[in-house]
N, C-alpha and C positions, 0 to 999 in steps of 0.2 A: 127292794129291801126295806124304802120308807114305811111302806104300808105293813111290814111285819116287824119292825122294830119297835123297840119299847117294852114296857112290864105288861104283861097280860094276866089280869086277875080273874078273869071270868073266860069261859069258852067262847069263841065266836068263829064264824066261817069266812074263810078267804076264798075267793074267786081267783084262779091262776089262768092265764091264757096258755095256749099249747107251747109257746115259745118258753113261757115260765117254767113249765111244768118238765119241758125238755131239760133246761138249765138246771134245775133241782135234780133230776133223774141223774143227769151227768156229774153233778157234784158227789152225789152219793154213792155212784159206782166208782167214781174216780180216787176218793179219798183214800180207801184202802192201798192204791198204789203208790202212795206217799210213805208207806210204812213198810217197805220191802227191803232186805238187808242180802247181804251177800249169798249168791245162789237163789235169789228170788224167793226166798222164805219170809212170810209176812210175819212181822213183830207184834204181835198179839198185845202184850203188856203196852208198847211204846204206844201203840194206837189208843186203848183204852185211858192211858194216862193223858194223853194230849186231849182227845175228845169227849172224854167222859162216858163212852157207851162201847158195847161190844160191835165187833164186824157183823155179827149176824142180826144186830138191829138196824144197820145202815142197809144191808142186802134186804131184810124184810119190808122197810120202809120204801126203798127203790121198787120192790115188786109190787106194792101196795099202789104205789102212784101209779104203775103200768096197768095194773089190774081196775084201777077207779078209773083211768083215762080210756081204758077199753071199754068199758060200762056205760059211760057218758054218751 
């Protein structure tokens, strides 16, 4: 977290360990489960209000992490 914290005004590269990538992927895929309501229905509006992104963005980023790790 210390390496990623702070205001970034320009692009930069961050190299993550396998364990860090696993943690990021786990967080991205687990976040939507915090927004399930009765009957296991996903609450898209609550997710977007709380996190500022749509679930599809989290899913796409999680997929991109896996793809990038596979290619590395």
